[in-house]
N, CA, C and O of each residue as an XYZ file, in Angstrom:
856
protein
N     123.000    111.796     90.431
C     121.654    111.032     90.724
C     121.968    109.920     91.010
O     122.583    109.023     90.433
N     121.142    110.123     92.670
C     121.569    109.035     94.082
C     120.305    108.632     93.891
O     119.756    109.500     93.212
N     119.420    107.597     94.187
C     118.918    107.558     94.571
C     118.348    105.556     95.536
O     118.564    104.401     95.168
N     117.447    106.266     97.066
C     116.804    105.105     97.652
C     115.507    104.260     96.825
O     114.499    104.773     96.340
N     115.849    102.966     96.838
C     114.337    102.350     96.641
C     113.392    102.399     98.801
O     113.903    102.134     99.889
N     112.386    102.723     98.536
C     111.860    102.707    100.088
C     110.559    101.780     99.741
O     110.101    101.894     98.605
N     109.959    100.903    100.617
C     108.429     99.853    100.584
C     109.362     98.878    100.502
O     110.529     98.614    100.214
N     107.631     98.184    101.138
C     107.789     97.372    101.818
C     108.113     95.815    101.216
O     107.861     95.717    100.015
N     108.654     94.532    101.891
C     109.211     93.385    101.158
C     107.773     92.806    100.294
O     106.589     92.747    100.627
N     108.322     92.520     99.358
C     107.060     92.850     98.381
C     106.022     93.969     96.976
O     104.996     93.920     96.298
N     107.191     94.841     97.249
C     106.446     95.797     97.276
C     106.891     95.917     96.076
O     106.259     96.156     95.047
N     107.809     95.775     96.203
C     108.801     95.479     94.426
C     110.222     95.934     93.625
O     110.865     95.703     92.601
N     110.229     96.649     94.699
C     111.612     97.893     95.362
C     112.890     97.508     93.757
O     113.310     98.058     92.739
N     112.990     96.418     94.401
C     114.092     95.152     93.611
C     113.065     95.271     92.475
O     112.388     96.297     92.534
N     112.851     94.581     91.627
C     112.885     94.674     90.591
C     112.503     96.268     89.291
O     112.538     96.152     88.066
N     112.227     97.390     89.938
C     112.292     98.715     89.759
C     113.794     98.997     89.786
O     114.397     99.388     88.786
N     114.500     98.738     91.230
C     115.646     99.176     90.981
C     116.720     98.799     89.857
O     117.433     99.627     89.290
N     116.727     97.109     89.570
C     117.427     97.027     88.158
C     116.710     97.582     86.749
O     117.343     97.835     85.725
N     115.534     97.694     86.875
C     115.139     98.271     85.213
C     115.569    100.041     85.358
O     115.858    100.731     84.381
N     115.529    100.580     86.881
C     116.342    102.056     87.434
C     118.186    102.112     86.116
O     118.553    102.977     85.321
N     118.611    101.212     86.381
C     120.053    101.010     86.445
C     120.113    100.809     85.122
O     120.900    101.548     84.531
N     119.544    100.066     84.507
C     119.191     99.443     83.089
C     118.905    101.152     82.121
O     119.658    101.875     81.468
N     118.090    101.189     82.325
C     117.807    102.777     81.632
C     118.583    103.423     82.533
O     117.723    103.445     83.414
N     119.767    104.119     83.170
C     120.363    105.119     83.438
C     121.617    104.674     83.392
O     122.428    105.596     83.477
N     122.241    103.261     83.257
C     123.572    102.892     83.188
C     124.270    103.565     83.839
O     125.180    104.302     83.461
N     123.676    103.243     85.478
C     124.208    103.270     87.145
C     124.194    102.472     87.485
O     123.629    101.757     86.658
N     124.710    101.448     89.016
C     124.952    100.452     88.965
C     123.444    100.733     90.240
O     123.023    101.755     90.781
N     123.006     99.274     90.308
C     122.173     98.702     91.493
C     122.729     98.491     92.412
O     123.564     97.598     92.269
N     122.634     99.141     93.882
C     123.537     98.413     95.111
C     122.628     98.052     95.947
O     121.705     98.715     96.420
N     123.026     96.578     96.175
C     122.205     95.520     97.362
C     123.345     95.759     97.444
O     124.285     95.978     96.679
N     123.055     95.654     99.098
C     123.826     95.967    100.523
C     124.691     94.519    100.242
O     125.898     94.351    100.071
N     123.678     93.649    100.265
C     123.460     92.413    100.829
C     125.338     91.367     99.544
O     126.196     90.501     99.715
N     125.016     92.043     98.796
C     126.085     91.812     97.573
C     127.452     92.631     97.490
O     128.510     92.249     96.989
N     127.153     93.927     98.142
C     128.242     94.492     99.133
C     129.617     93.343     99.242
O     130.653     92.940     98.712
N     128.142     93.142    101.019
C     129.052     92.330    102.518
C     129.455     90.942    101.112
O     130.542     90.380    100.982
N     128.762     90.815    100.638
C     129.243     89.665    100.030
C     130.296     89.493     99.703
O     130.953     88.527    100.091
N     130.778     90.477     98.819
C     131.437     90.691     97.560
C     132.788     91.013     98.355
O     133.729     90.308     97.992
N     133.082     91.967     99.398
C     133.329     92.206    100.151
C     133.828     90.934    101.025
O     135.032     90.714    100.894
N     133.292     90.258    101.691
C     133.806     89.320    101.575
C     134.797     88.562    101.837
O     135.621     88.316    102.718
N     134.223     88.031    100.016
C     134.761     86.808     99.099
C     135.754     87.859     98.668
O     136.773     87.217     98.416
N     135.920     88.753     98.516
C     137.393     89.709     98.737
C     138.595     89.760     99.052
O     139.581     90.248     98.500
N     138.363     88.958    100.431
C     139.068     89.517    101.841
C     139.714     90.765    101.656
O     140.822     90.984    101.168
N     138.408     91.988    102.364
C     139.226     93.165    102.219
C     139.402     93.776    103.666
O     139.093     92.998    104.568
N     139.713     94.659    103.937
C     139.780     94.871    105.650
C     138.102     95.050    106.118
O     137.720     94.570    107.185
N     137.488     95.534    105.518
C     136.552     95.980    105.797
C     134.999     94.100    105.688
O     134.074     93.582    106.313
N     135.708     93.975    104.611
C     134.482     93.279    104.547
C     135.144     91.656    105.946
O     134.412     90.882    106.562
N     136.508     91.720    105.960
C     136.935     90.919    107.427
C     136.432     91.175    108.754
O     136.392     90.312    109.631
N     135.831     93.046    108.974
C     135.424     93.225    110.043
C     134.176     92.742    109.802
O     133.979     91.948    110.721
N     133.238     92.762    109.110
C     132.054     92.454    108.588
C     131.053     90.884    108.910
O     129.898     90.463    108.959
N     132.792     90.386    109.100
C     132.420     89.138    109.087
C     133.138     88.323    110.010
O     133.611     87.230    109.699
N     133.218     88.789    111.031
C     133.785     88.868    112.694
C     132.592     88.874    113.610
O     132.516     88.253    114.670
N     131.381     89.886    112.916
C     130.335     90.300    113.756
C     129.148     88.799    112.750
O     128.523     88.008    113.455
N     129.077     88.709    111.454
C     128.624     88.112    110.952
C     128.797     86.725    111.404
O     127.758     86.082    111.255
N     130.011     85.884    112.032
C     130.387     84.501    112.261
C     129.637     84.475    113.431
O     129.046     83.445    113.757
N     129.589     85.550    114.143
C     128.739     86.333    115.900
C     127.740     85.625    115.449
O     127.712     84.585    116.107
N     126.761     85.646    114.540
C     125.793     85.843    114.143
C     124.669     87.257    115.045
O     123.521     87.150    115.479
N     125.574     88.426    115.044
C     125.812     89.844    115.554
C     125.801     90.383    114.094
O     126.609     90.039    113.231
N     123.936     92.014    113.782
C     124.372     92.500    113.245
C     125.764     93.091    113.007
O     126.527     93.103    113.973
N     126.349     93.771    111.385
C     126.572     94.288    111.163
C     126.513     95.909    111.626
O     125.798     96.547    110.853
N     127.057     96.672    112.637
C     126.593     98.139    113.122
C     126.753     98.743    111.949
O     127.339     98.352    110.939
N     125.965    100.106    112.252
C     125.855    100.446    111.317
C     126.836    101.667    110.114
O     126.854    102.017    108.934
N     127.411    101.876    111.200
C     128.831    103.120    111.135
C     129.778    101.964    109.991
O     130.110    102.363    108.875
N     130.023    100.938    110.341
C     130.267     99.598    109.053
C     129.989     99.483    107.736
O     130.727     99.541    106.753
N     128.360     99.245    107.891
C     128.014     99.207    107.223
C     127.629    100.207    105.784
O     127.390    100.125    104.579
N     127.799    101.354    107.120
C     128.159    102.624    105.589
C     129.467    102.833    105.018
O     129.838    103.417    103.999
N     130.181    102.094    106.099
C     131.751    102.551    105.440
C     132.064    101.794    104.540
O     132.950    102.136    103.756
N     131.194    100.136    104.372
C     131.467     99.487    103.119
C     130.750     99.888    101.860
O     130.869     99.220    100.833
N     129.973    101.019    101.929
C     128.979    101.520    100.926
C     129.863    102.694    100.640
O     130.718    102.624     99.757
N     129.695    103.698    101.312
C     130.632    104.413    101.037
C     131.789    104.158     99.633
O     131.873    104.784     98.577
N     132.547    103.042    100.122
C     133.633    102.809     99.390
C     133.343    101.926     98.231
O     134.114    101.427     97.412
N     131.624    101.821     98.392
C     131.155    101.118     97.330
C     130.723    102.511     95.401
O     130.954    102.629     94.198
N     129.854    103.260     96.831
C     129.550    104.187     95.547
C     131.020    105.113     94.946
O     131.258    105.443     93.784
N     131.865    105.374     96.213
C     133.350    105.908     95.131
C     134.348    105.614     94.005
O     135.367    106.189     93.620
N     133.542    104.260     93.524
C     134.126    103.345     92.913
C     133.603    104.518     91.288
O     132.660    105.305     91.357
N     134.499    104.329     89.960
C     134.719    104.857     89.245
C     133.073    104.743     88.358
O     132.611    105.476     87.484
N     132.389    103.286     89.140
C     130.879    103.137     88.014
C     129.910    103.948     88.516
O     128.829    104.072     87.939
N     130.093    104.337     89.212
C     128.986    105.744     90.481
C     129.377    106.555     90.699
O     129.343    107.183     91.757
N     130.170    106.913     89.150
C     130.619    108.663     88.880
C     129.027    109.204     88.577
O     128.548    110.162     89.184
N     128.380    108.524     87.663
C     126.666    109.684     87.587
C     126.063    109.329     88.124
O     124.967    109.590     87.629
N     125.830    108.238     89.882
C     125.288    107.878     90.585
C     124.695    106.865     90.705
O     124.947    106.236     89.677
N     123.822    106.084     91.537
C     123.214    104.170     91.491
C     122.223    104.108     92.498
O     122.138    105.011     93.331
N     121.623    103.333     92.502
C     120.769    102.809     92.851
C     120.080    101.879     94.820
O     119.624    100.815     95.239
N     120.347    102.799     95.151
C     120.010    101.835     96.358
C     119.052    100.664     97.247
O     118.028    101.073     97.794
N     119.271     99.833     97.310
C     118.415     98.762     97.411
C     118.783     98.104     98.572
O     119.763     97.361     98.627
N     117.690     98.454     99.955
C     118.113     97.179    101.075
C     118.703     98.427    101.785
O     119.018     97.843    102.821
N     119.184    100.030    102.053
C     119.459    100.301    102.880
C     119.070    101.780    102.419
O     119.122    102.238    101.278
N     118.761    102.265    103.326
C     119.416    102.127    104.882
C     117.732    101.979    105.289
O     116.678    102.459    104.869
N     118.058    101.232    106.123
C     116.312     99.884    106.785
C     115.387    101.206    108.413
O     114.198    101.314    108.716
N     116.597    101.892    108.997
C     116.312    102.307    110.127
C     116.477    104.284    110.125
O     117.293    104.995    109.538
N     115.404    104.620    110.975
C     116.464    105.918    110.678
C     118.094    106.503    111.135
O     118.714    107.376    110.527
N     118.526    105.820    112.263
C     119.652    105.693    112.663
C     120.482    105.492    111.729
O     121.505    106.174    111.656
N     120.136    104.308    110.647
C     121.044    104.359    109.378
C     121.246    105.332    108.351
O     122.288    105.931    108.086
N     120.210    105.411    107.844
C     119.696    106.747    107.346
C     120.393    108.135    107.566
O     120.911    108.990    106.848
N     120.138    107.932    109.014
C     121.074    109.897    109.813
C     122.523    109.347    109.288
O     122.994    110.067    108.408
N     123.398    108.122    109.679
C     124.452    107.940    109.131
C     124.686    108.253    108.086
O     125.513    109.064    107.667
N     123.565    107.279    107.289
C     124.594    107.236    105.668
C     124.195    109.314    105.314
O     125.228    109.980    105.241
N     122.925    110.079    105.144
C     123.429    111.469    105.670
C     124.401    112.065    106.228
O     124.670    113.230    105.933
N     125.183    111.282    107.245
C     125.688    112.489    107.881
C     127.195    112.200    106.988
O     127.724    113.261    106.658
N     128.024    110.841    106.513
C     128.568    110.495    105.781
C     128.818    110.968    104.518
O     129.902    111.079    103.945
N     127.153    111.373    103.945
C     127.423    111.648    102.092
C     127.579    113.432    102.885
O     127.837    114.290    102.041
N     127.518    113.663    103.528
C     127.629    115.025    103.840
C     128.916    115.832    104.262
O     129.063    117.046    104.405
N     129.452    115.199    104.357
C     131.337    114.901    104.579
C     132.177    114.894    103.426
O     133.320    115.319    103.595
N     131.792    114.430    102.089
C     131.676    114.288    101.507
C     130.574    115.276    100.328
O     130.353    114.807     99.212
N     130.312    115.859    100.509
C     129.262    116.814     99.886
C     128.733    116.812     99.148
O     128.442    117.695     98.341
N     128.322    115.230     99.288
C     127.276    114.350     98.321
C     126.244    114.834     99.647
O     126.416    115.449    100.699
N     124.599    113.908     98.659
C     123.508    113.721     99.342
C     122.371    112.765     98.536
O     122.371    112.597     97.316
N     121.698    112.356     99.192
C     120.579    111.765     97.720
C     119.447    112.757     97.139
O     118.714    113.733     97.303
N     119.881    111.773     96.376
C     118.189    113.483     95.603
C     117.259    112.907     95.716
O     116.292    113.593     96.048
N     117.002    111.407     95.524
C     115.479    110.962     95.942
C     115.589    109.713     96.333
O     116.587    108.991     96.340
N     114.118    109.420     96.776
C     114.086    108.674     97.901
C     112.614    107.922     97.357
O     111.717    107.997     98.197
N     112.281    107.284     96.204
C     111.061    106.534     95.685
C     110.499    105.524     96.685
O     111.112    104.511     97.024
N     109.034    105.945     97.226
C     108.478    104.493     97.541
C     107.501    104.201     96.338
O     107.019    104.835     95.399
N     107.460    103.056     96.790
C     107.109    101.861     95.805
C     105.839    101.501     96.650
O     105.620    100.443     97.239
N     105.248    102.343     96.595
C     103.330    102.168     97.729
C     102.755    101.240     97.605
O     102.378    101.151     96.437
N     102.286     99.999     98.513
C     101.236     98.648     98.093
C     100.732     98.394     99.569
O     101.475     98.276    100.543
N      99.485     98.333     99.581
C      98.881     97.853    100.643
C      99.221     96.811    101.224
O      99.835     96.081    100.447
N      99.112     96.370    102.272
C      99.697     95.290    102.922
C      98.465     93.617    102.078
O      98.825     92.553    101.576
N      97.783     93.903    102.196
C      96.900     93.108    101.920
C      97.627     92.578    100.203
O      98.040     91.431    100.033
N      97.655     93.544     99.195
C      98.099     93.270     98.350
C      99.252     92.546     98.529
O      99.291     91.386     98.120
N     100.490     93.203     99.246
C     101.458     92.457     99.945
C     100.971     90.881    100.118
O     101.221     89.878     99.449
N     100.229     91.079    101.211
C      99.948     89.621    101.456
C      99.924     87.996    100.842
O     100.513     86.929    101.013
N      98.509     88.757     99.772
C      98.601     88.467     97.771
C      99.661     87.929     97.492
O      99.982     86.797     97.855
N     100.381     88.746     96.755
C     101.391     88.373     95.932
C     102.264     87.566     96.619
O     102.102     86.399     96.263
N     103.302     87.714     97.630
C     103.905     86.888     98.027
C     103.217     85.315     98.868
O     103.750     84.423     99.529
N     102.070     85.533     98.505
C     101.657     84.053     99.073
C     101.472     83.294     98.100
O     101.498     82.064     98.112
N     101.236     84.140     97.036
C     100.902     83.775     95.295
C     102.798     82.787     94.593
O     103.055     81.877     93.804
N     103.190     83.236     95.032
C     105.254     82.674     94.536
C     104.756     81.900     94.679
O     103.717     81.711     95.311
N     105.657     80.977     93.876
C     105.657     79.304     94.054
C     107.684     79.518     92.971
O     108.064     80.294     92.095
N     108.285     78.506     93.632
C     109.759     78.825     93.361
C     109.992     77.400     92.936
O     109.164     76.541     93.235
N     111.209     77.069     92.169
C     111.350     75.969     91.378
C     112.816     74.959     92.161
O     113.888     75.545     92.012
N     112.866     74.310     92.521
C     113.009     74.011     93.489
C     114.856     73.047     93.059
O     115.800     72.688     93.763
N     114.576     72.988     91.709
C     115.555     72.199     90.726
C     116.750     74.049     90.081
O     117.963     74.253     90.145
N     115.786     74.794     89.641
C     116.727     75.707     88.794
C     117.303     77.375     89.454
O     118.345     78.008     89.285
N     115.592     77.738     90.534
C     115.569     78.678     91.195
C     114.426     79.652     90.451
O     113.917     80.677     90.904
N     114.206     79.049     89.258
C     113.230     80.620     89.191
C     112.200     80.347     89.201
O     111.755     79.250     89.540
N     111.357     81.642     88.689
C     110.175     82.702     89.713
C     109.331     82.151     89.350
O     109.576     81.815     88.191
N     107.734     81.583     89.873
C     106.323     82.194     89.177
C     105.296     82.771     89.604
O     105.593     83.818     90.181
N     104.579     82.630     89.589
C     103.460     83.313     90.832
C     101.001     82.465     90.234
O     100.039     82.200     89.512
N     101.316     82.513     90.746
C      99.758     81.487     90.380
C      98.940     81.773     89.470
O      98.332     81.119     88.623
N      99.079     84.171     90.104
C      98.005     84.442     89.794
C      98.999     85.276     88.316
O      98.722     84.751     87.237
N      99.716     86.074     88.256
C     100.691     86.926     87.279
C     101.192     86.235     86.348
O     101.121     86.682     85.203
N     101.737     85.150     86.559
C     102.805     84.385     86.167
C     102.714     82.558     86.129
O     103.710     81.836     86.162
N     101.825     82.254     86.082
C     101.415     80.987     86.417
C     102.702     79.872     85.782
O     103.083     80.048     84.625
N     103.118     79.104     86.359
C     104.074     77.456     85.116
C     102.540     77.120     84.701
O     101.509     77.258     85.360
N     102.804     76.483     82.976
C     102.450     76.027     81.973
C     101.419     74.945     82.892
O     100.258     75.244     83.171
N     102.066     73.657     83.294
C     101.757     72.834     83.645
C     101.507     72.516     85.414
O     102.521     72.406     86.103
N     100.515     72.419     85.891
C     100.453     73.501     87.539
C     101.607     72.303     88.496
O     101.564     71.077     88.607
N     102.584     73.361     89.069
C     103.040     73.039     89.599
C     105.430     72.378     89.612
O     106.479     72.219     90.236
N     104.701     72.320     88.391
C     105.682     71.984     87.693
C     106.732     73.223     86.680
O     106.286     74.058     85.892
N     108.348     72.949     87.074
C     108.377     74.170     86.342
C     108.774     74.455     84.725
O     109.595     73.820     84.063
N     107.700     75.940     84.155
C     108.115     75.253     82.771
C     110.121     75.692     82.505
O     110.274     75.778     81.287
N     111.005     75.861     82.976
C     112.134     75.899     82.985
C     113.338     74.236     82.626
O     114.179     73.908     81.789
N     112.584     73.539     84.075
C     113.907     72.114     83.816
C     112.976     71.109     84.456
O     113.385     70.037     84.902
N     111.480     71.560     84.493
C     110.242     70.634     85.249
C     110.736     69.606     86.880
O     110.672     68.535     87.483
N     111.205     70.950     86.859
C     111.102     70.576     88.719
C     110.010     70.827     89.410
O     109.144     71.425     88.772
N     109.777     70.580     90.450
C     108.670     71.103     91.427
C     108.715     72.531     91.900
O     109.579     73.047     92.609
N     107.750     73.022     91.441
C     107.858     74.653     92.453
C     107.394     74.420     93.773
O     107.382     73.218     94.038
N     107.129     74.925     94.402
C     107.166     75.402     96.215
C     106.910     76.527     96.145
O     107.065     77.502     95.409
N     106.077     75.963     97.901
C     105.285     77.853     98.190
C     107.091     78.147     99.196
O     107.078     77.252    100.042
N     108.469     78.987     99.377
C     109.157     79.327    100.240
C     108.113     79.588    101.495
O     106.914     79.849    101.592
N     108.985     79.422    102.212
C     108.535     79.486    104.122
C     108.859     81.251    104.119
O     108.434     82.063    104.942
N     109.581     81.473    103.140
C     109.575     83.233    103.534
C     108.004     84.539    102.480
O     107.688     85.669    102.106
N     107.494     82.471    102.602
C     106.644     83.616    101.642
C     104.933     83.129    102.282
O     103.893     83.585    101.807
N     104.989     82.256    103.283
C     103.992     82.349    103.207
C     103.696     83.388    103.990
O     104.500     84.122    104.564
N     101.882     83.471    104.014
C     101.341     84.496    104.852
C     101.465     84.749    105.739
O     101.027     85.895    105.842
N     101.984     84.274    107.019
C     101.991     84.441    108.930
C     103.647     84.666    108.495
O     104.112     85.176    109.514
N     104.496     84.573    107.741
C     105.774     85.157    107.723
C     105.379     86.555    106.775
O     105.707     87.658    107.212
N     104.876     86.473    105.855
C     105.030     87.859    105.016
C     104.449     88.945    106.036
O     104.766     90.115    105.818
N     103.315     88.555    107.546
C     102.622     89.421    107.570
C     103.931     89.559    108.591
O     104.440     90.659    108.379
N     104.528     88.960    109.442
C     105.554     89.163    110.909
C     106.426     89.926    109.683
O     106.263     91.136    109.846
N     107.231     89.689    108.595
C     108.113     91.483    107.831
C     107.328     92.159    108.122
O     107.850     92.966    108.891
N     105.847     92.483    107.941
C     105.442     93.551    107.235
C     105.365     94.278    108.967
O     105.884     95.336    109.323
N     104.818     93.633    109.539
C     104.976     94.131    110.855
C     106.697     94.571    111.071
O     106.999     95.698    111.462
N     107.497     93.761    110.830
C     108.741     94.632    110.834
C     108.877     95.496    110.328
O     109.312     96.479    110.928
N     108.656     95.531    109.354
C     108.855     96.718    108.379
C     108.250     98.298    108.422
O     108.621     99.288    107.792
N     107.004     98.111    109.570
C     105.776     99.265    109.758
C     106.992    100.364    111.102
O     107.465    101.499    111.155
N     106.994     99.163    111.903
C     108.040    100.258    112.789
C     109.325    100.384    112.875
O     109.740    100.994    113.861
N     110.345     99.843    111.862
C     112.143     99.808    111.460
C     111.520    101.118    110.529
O     111.408    102.265    110.961
N     111.145    100.668    109.158
C     112.061    101.335    108.163
C     111.198    102.026    107.554
O     111.578    102.765    106.645
N     109.229    101.922    108.061
C     108.163    102.639    107.095
C     107.776    104.665    107.888
O     106.934    105.531    107.654
N     108.955    104.533    108.811
C     109.171    105.771    109.179
C     110.367    106.426    108.527
O     110.188    107.644    108.551
N     111.916    106.000    107.753
C     112.049    106.788    106.678
C     111.239    107.738    106.086
O     111.328    108.958    106.219
N     110.409    107.085    105.395
C     109.451    107.709    104.213
C     109.166    109.537    105.000
O     109.654    110.540    104.479
N     108.362    109.571    106.193
C     108.605    110.677    107.039
C     110.072    111.680    106.696
O     109.928    112.714    106.043
N     111.391    111.282    107.176
C     112.211    111.274    107.486
C     112.825    112.173    105.547
O     113.408    113.238    105.347
N     112.324    111.109    104.548
C     112.975    112.370    103.750
C     112.039    113.133    102.786
O     112.160    113.719    101.710
N     111.155    112.887    103.569
C     109.496    114.390    102.918
C     110.672    115.284    103.487
O     111.408    116.018    102.828
N     110.690    115.065    104.840
C     110.625    115.934    105.282
C     112.628    117.387    105.060
O     112.997    118.499    105.438
N     113.271    115.951    104.043
C     114.941    116.576    103.056
C     114.382    116.440    102.311
O     114.989    115.913    101.379
N     113.017    116.714    102.058
C     112.497    117.401    100.239
C     112.319    116.710     98.986
O     111.880    117.190     97.941
N     112.835    115.135     99.276
C     113.934    114.417     97.964
C     113.180    113.048     97.943
O     113.783    112.063     97.519
N     111.044    112.867     98.668
C     110.556    112.102     98.815
C     109.474    111.611     97.758
O     108.601    112.047     98.508
N     108.944    111.240     96.986
C     108.945    110.747     95.691
C     108.028    109.518     95.510
O     108.608    108.432     95.520
N     106.735    109.516     95.350
C     105.250    108.519     96.144
C     105.629    107.858     94.249
O     106.246    108.441     93.356
N     104.802    106.156     94.229
C     104.284    106.031     93.280
C     103.615    104.769     93.700
O     104.003    104.248     94.746
N     102.493    104.117     92.899
C     101.408    103.731     93.082
C     102.341    101.671     92.734
O     103.061    101.427     91.766
N     102.083    100.962     93.497
C     102.936    100.093     93.320
C     101.847     98.977     93.063
O     102.228     97.864     92.700
N     100.730     99.196     93.211
C      99.334     97.612     93.013
C      99.271     98.361     91.605
O      98.095     98.286     91.250
N     100.112     99.143     90.518
C      99.695     98.855     88.784
C     100.683     98.358     88.642
O     101.485     98.032     89.517
N     100.824     98.135     86.677
C     101.434     96.845     85.632
C     103.012     97.582     86.276
O     103.437     98.710     86.526
N     103.290     96.782     86.313
C     104.775     96.580     87.028
C     105.622     98.058     85.551
O     105.994     99.175     85.913
N     105.683     97.666     84.373
C     106.474     98.770     83.610
C     105.167    100.014     83.442
O     104.898    100.707     82.460
N     104.637     99.977     84.547
C     103.252    101.653     84.778
C     103.886    101.985     85.615
O     104.076    103.191     85.769
N     104.511    100.957     86.559
C     105.492    101.865     88.076
C     106.105    102.307     87.226
O     105.906    103.421     86.740
N     107.538    100.997     86.660
C     108.115    102.179     85.226
C     108.259    103.087     85.544
O     109.137    103.644     86.204
N     107.021    103.482     84.915
C     107.218    104.610     84.052
C     107.045    106.072     84.774
O     107.706    107.101     84.643
N     106.132    105.832     85.424
C     106.579    106.823     86.266
C     107.204    107.108     87.638
O     107.039    108.036     88.429
N     107.966    106.025     87.665
C     109.235    106.663     88.396
C     110.347    107.404     87.242
O     110.928    108.451     87.526
N     110.555    106.643     85.820
C     110.501    107.363     85.135
C     110.615    108.728     84.840
O     111.694    109.294     84.665
N     109.419    109.312     84.776
C     108.000    110.727     84.910
C     109.893    111.660     86.139
O     110.807    112.424     85.831
N     109.439    110.836     87.569
C     109.438    111.485     88.376
C     111.451    111.879     87.931
O     111.942    112.973     88.209
N     112.033    111.075     87.447
C     113.549    111.205     87.418
C     113.852    112.040     86.120
O     114.962    112.302     85.657
N     112.560    112.416     85.615
C     112.846    112.941     84.374
C     113.767    112.579     83.344
O     114.831    113.101     83.012
N     113.101    111.500     82.863
C     113.322    110.867     81.631
C     112.495    109.651     80.645
O     112.975    109.300     79.567
């Protein structure tokens, strides 16, 4: 069961990916985590990636896919995995499809968590993060007991710069230009499934579980 999670920033795909991984006993693979692990462990691929990152350059798609394939060949991926944050563009998807094809493999499900932009802007601009312990809250869905104060450690909670409405709008613009075309790409491969991400988190997860057949 090889799954790719699709959706705009703030759609909740990362949360759903973790829940899928827990339920089905498969790894939740984030490309950011893989990069950090390879760099920390000083692997050959990690050293290559670090050279690009140290120069402030994007890691090439081919190298990103190599690092990803190295990860999915590990024993814990024998029953499948959930990819979160990759691919982000059509060229990345094509490199991934080609690389998996060479080892007789393919993606089984591309699940798009669909949420309108206006909902995402409302969701993200309502987020608050604790300056002390990093706990996250939401003014509407998960407020602190005392306004502006973290329930866990008593530190101040703030609206992070990347959650401000203007920043979110810019991130959504990049998403629609670069990542949204993946929906059509995976639809053509007959592996695309869509769920309504505006529902309650557990209802979204149940819809995904229905798609995956459990």
